[in-house]
VEXDREN-2710 file (C-alpha; in Angstrom, 1 decimal):
% VEXDREN-2710
k/r/px/py/pz
1/SER/137.5/65.3/110.9
2/GLN/139.8/62.5/109.8
3/LYS/142.4/61.2/112.2
4/LEU/145.7/59.5/111.6
5/LEU/147.1/56.8/113.9
6/ILE/150.8/55.8/113.6
7/THR/151.8/52.6/115.4
8/LYS/155.2/51.1/116.1
9/TYR/156.3/48.0/117.9
10/ASN/159.1/45.4/118.0
11/TYR/158.7/41.8/116.8
12/ASN/160.4/38.7/118.0
13/LEU/159.8/36.1/115.3
14/PRO/161.2/35.2/111.9
15/LEU/160.4/37.8/109.2
16/LYS/158.6/35.1/107.1
17/GLU/156.3/34.3/110.1
18/LEU/155.6/38.0/110.7
19/ARG/154.6/38.5/107.0
20/GLU/152.4/35.4/107.2
21/LEU/150.8/36.8/110.4
22/PHE/150.2/40.1/108.6
23/SER/148.5/38.3/105.7
24/ALA/146.4/36.2/108.0
25/VAL/144.9/39.3/109.8
26/ALA/144.8/41.8/107.0
27/GLN/141.2/41.2/106.2
28/ASP/140.3/41.8/109.9
29/PHE/141.9/45.2/109.7
30/ALA/140.2/45.9/106.4
31/ASN/136.9/45.3/108.0
32/VAL/137.4/47.8/110.9
33/PRO/134.5/50.3/110.8
34/GLY/135.6/53.8/110.0
35/CYS/139.1/52.9/109.0
36/GLN/139.7/54.2/105.5
37/TRP/143.0/52.5/104.9
38/LYS/146.0/51.0/106.7
39/ILE/149.6/51.0/105.4
40/TRP/151.8/48.2/107.0
41/LEU/155.4/49.1/107.9
42/ILE/158.5/47.0/108.6
43/ASP/162.1/47.8/109.5
44/GLU/164.0/44.5/109.4
45/GLU/167.2/46.0/110.8
46/LYS/165.5/47.2/113.9
47/ASN/163.0/44.2/114.2
48/GLU/160.4/46.9/114.2
49/ALA/157.0/47.0/112.5
50/GLY/154.0/49.2/112.6
51/ALA/151.3/50.9/110.6
52/VAL/149.8/54.2/109.5
53/TYR/146.0/54.3/109.6
54/LEU/143.5/56.8/108.3
55/PHE/140.2/56.9/110.3
56/LYS/137.0/58.7/109.3
57/ASN/136.8/60.5/112.6
58/GLU/137.8/60.5/116.3
59/GLU/135.0/58.2/117.2
60/ALA/136.1/55.5/114.8
61/LEU/139.7/55.8/116.1
62/GLU/138.6/55.4/119.7
63/ALA/136.4/52.4/118.9
64/PHE/139.3/50.8/117.1
65/LYS/141.6/51.3/120.1
66/ALA/139.1/49.7/122.4
67/SER/138.4/46.8/120.1
68/PRO/139.1/43.1/120.6
69/LEU/141.3/43.2/117.5
70/VAL/143.7/45.7/119.1
71/ALA/143.6/43.8/122.4
72/SER/144.7/40.6/120.5
73/VAL/147.6/42.5/118.9
74/LEU/148.7/44.0/122.2
75/SER/148.6/40.6/123.9
76/HIS/150.6/38.7/121.2
77/SER/153.6/37.1/122.7
78/ALA/156.0/38.0/119.8
79/LEU/155.1/41.7/119.8
80/SER/156.3/44.3/122.3
81/ASN/157.2/47.9/123.0
82/PHE/154.0/49.4/121.5
83/ASN/153.8/53.1/120.6
84/PHE/150.6/54.7/119.4
85/ARG/150.6/58.2/118.1
86/GLU/147.4/60.0/117.1
87/THR/147.5/63.1/115.0
88/ASP/145.3/65.5/113.1
89/ILE/145.7/66.1/109.4
90/VAL/146.4/69.4/107.7
91/LYS/144.0/68.8/104.9
92/GLU/144.6/71.5/102.3
93/PRO/148.4/71.2/101.7
94/SER/148.1/67.4/102.1
95/GLU/145.6/67.4/99.2
96/ILE/148.0/69.5/97.1
97/THR/150.8/66.9/97.7
98/LYS/148.4/64.1/96.7
99/ALA/147.7/62.5/100.1
100/PRO/144.9/59.9/99.8
101/LEU/142.4/61.7/102.1
102/ALA/139.2/61.6/100.1
103/GLU/136.2/60.2/102.0
104/MET/135.7/56.6/101.1
105/GLU/132.7/54.4/101.6
106/VAL/133.5/51.9/104.3
107/ALA/131.5/48.7/104.3
END
């Protein structure tokens, strides 16, 4: 079944540079096998950023967490205080409230 991953971390660089960094790596995240989508988050007041991801299944989520892409994010000198939270989805009421959970073809 699908899995949700919610990440949060602090950033220590100008907001413009952070947004440029996001744009530079967005395609790498779009190419993650089994990741159906990613929503990028930012809270300027707290110097906090993060994301919400929807993965096809537990295996895809675990592979992502062990990937070089995640390792590169975790080792970035301007990012710190990482928090990862995995959760299951309650599908039926989420579909009623229009959550984008439909299976998608992932290249």
